[in-house]
N, C-alpha and C positions, 0 to 999 in steps of 0.2 A: 652386487656392483663389476659381475665378473664380465656380465656382460652389455657395460650401460643400459640393460631395458625401465630399471628406477628411471631416466634420465627421458623418459619419453612418454609427452606432450598424450592428452587421452586421441583416438578418430574415431570415425566411422564406424572402423574395423575392430576396434578395440579395447577396455575401458583403464589405460594404462594406471601403472603404481604408483601414484605418486596421495593423490589419495584412499592407499588403502591405513584399514584404520592404526596399525604399527607407525605409519607415514604422514598421512594427516596432521598441518597444522607442529608437523615434526621435519623433516628432512628438509632443511634448505640450504641457501645457496645457488642455488639452479645459478642464479645471473653469474657468478665468482664464475664456475664451468662454462657459460657461456665465453665467458669475457677470452679465456684463456683458450680453447676451443680456439677463437676465433686468431686471436692471435698467431698460435701454432699450423694454421691453414696460410695467415697469407706466407711464410717463413719455411714450410712443407706440405703441402694441402695434398690432398686424398693420405698423408701416410699413417696418423699417430690418431686410432680409436679414441674414443670417447671414453671407452671402459680401461686404457689405459693411462687415459690422463686422468679416473678416479683416483687408478692403486696408485700414481704419485702424487698424488695432491694428498690424500696419506697416511700416504708417508712423509710427502717434507711438508704435511700439515704435525706429525707428533714432533720431530726431529725437528723442525725451528719454536717450539711447545718446549724438547731441555728431556724431548723424549729418543729411543732408538732412534737409525740411521740402519735401513735391509737393500740390498740388492731386487729393486721390482722385477718380477720378470718378465718383459714385454713380449708385443707379438698379439697379443688379443685385438677381437674383432664387435663389434656391437650387433646386438638381437637386432633382428626386423620388428619386433614386436613385443610386446610385456603382456603381464598377465593379475590383472590387483588379487584376483583369488590365489593365487601363486603366492603371492605376499602375504595375505592377509594369514594365508592355511603354514608357511614357512618359516617366519619373522616371528624367533622367542617373546611370549606375552610380559610385562613390566612384573605378572602375578602368577607368573611359572614354580613354577616349588624346583625344588633341585633333582630329582631324578628325571622332569619331562625335561628339565637343560642337557641330561643327559645326553639326554634320548637323544632330542632337538641335534644336539654336536653330534655323535656318534653316525646319524644317521648320513653325516660329510664324512664322516671321514679324519675328526674333532674329536679327543679323546677332552678326560673333565681341567686333564691339567694344563688342553690349550681351552677348555671352556675357562677354566682360571684365570689365564691369561688375558683371554681376549677380553673377560670382562673389565678389568681394570684399563681399560679404556675406555673406561665412567669417570674416570679421575680429569677429566674437561669435561665440556658440556651443561647444555642446563635439559629439564624436564620441565612439562604442561605441566601442570597440577594434580588433574586428571590422570596419569600416571601412577600417583603415589598418596592420592588421596585418603586412600583406605589401609596404609601403610599407617600414617600419622594415625589417625584417628583408631584405627580398631584393633592393631598388635599389641602384642606387649612383649615382643624379642625388640626393643626400642628402648634406646635412652631418651630418656625424658624431656631433659630439658631442648634434647632435639630437633622431637614430634612436635613443640610449642614454637618451635622456632620459627619453624617450616608451618606451620600450625595458620604461624600471621599474614601467607601469603598464601593463602593456600581455606576458602574457608568448606568447613563442612557438607554445608548444602551439594547440591551433582546441580549443574549449573551456574553456578556460582563463581567466577575467578576461573572456572578452565583450563581457562587455557595465562594465565598466569604461571610465571617462568620462576624456578630453585633452580640453584648449580648443584650439577650432579659435588660437583666435590666440594670441601669446606674451607676449607685454610688456605688452597691452592687449586682452586676451581678451573686457573688460565695456566694452572703447568704441567704437564704433564710427569707421574713422579708415581711412587707405591703408597701418596698418603692410600688412593682407596683401600688398602690391604685394612692399613693402621686402621678407618675408621669401622670397615665390616668388622674390626673385631669387640669393636667401640660402641656396635652393634647402630652404626652411623650410617647405612646403610642406605638411600635414599629410596629409590624399589624395592620390594616386597626379593621378588628375581636374586636382588643386589643381596642383602643381607643372608637366602636361602645359599650363597657356600660357604657363611662359614655363621653355625648354630648355636653350637658351642658343644658338637657329639656328631656333627658331621661329618663325611666318609673324603671333603676336600676341608676342614679345617687346616689340615701340617700342611697347605699348597698357600696356603693365606697366606697364614705366620710365614714362612717360610719366602712367601714375596714382602712382608711386613718391615719382617729383618735385613732381604738382603735386595736391594731395590739393581743389584747387576745382576743380580738371578734373574727378579721380571723382566728387566729390559733385555735381556736376554730371549726368555722364552718366547713374551710377546712380537719381536725378530719372528720369531722361527713360525708362529702360529697364524703370521698373517701373512706369511709366505703361502703357507698349506691353504688357509681359507684363498685366498689364490690362487689356488691352480684348482681350487671347485667348477667342475666345466666351463672351463674359456670357449669359446669359439673362436678357433682356429683357422689356416692356412686357406679354403678356400669358403669356408661358416659366414653365412652374415654379412659385415661389410667394414667398410670406412666411413661414418658417416658427414656430410656435410655441416651439418648441424642438428648436437647433437638433441636436441627436443622432437626431433621428427626423420623416417626415414629420406632413404633420397631420393 
């Protein structure tokens, strides 16, 4: 979201990121961004980038759902191209192990604490059956009753119900709180990558325990992590453009 590239539709010169493996049938709500952009363009045309709209929408969504508030740095500009290959290669997989997650975040200047705090965003949202099927049928580090519950809407056979959805959270799936970390301690992380943050002996276990006991600490660190993530190579100054339509370059 740092340059709004994910919003671009495919063109004759590039294949966009919307159908990259981590995004296909998963990244949604593009029509909402279109509506926001249209409203903003009426008030102040050519001023607010699609990238800034994404950053502000992320913050406002978290705040409205009961989470933290933070001051969003503004002034990002929009990319004129997108890369499906980059999305496939750089977005962490739900099957990632802890060392892979730490390495991937570290490559962008984010610490293990940032990793755990930002993963707490999985306190809200939905996941497709295909992203957690292997965990609920094949893994041992999972609460058995939780696994059975998720199996009801996610058949074992690949290709059957792949796009069936399950909430990432359990008790408060539409409220932004620290229940995600309590779920990990109870072995109820939906993704393999989630549960890797708490294994009963891993290097990030203590951070998970800390956030499960101290929601204020989680809110503060999540906000700080979002600001750091928003600083990852944004286009500023004369780079890029301010798109008139978030789905295509000017």
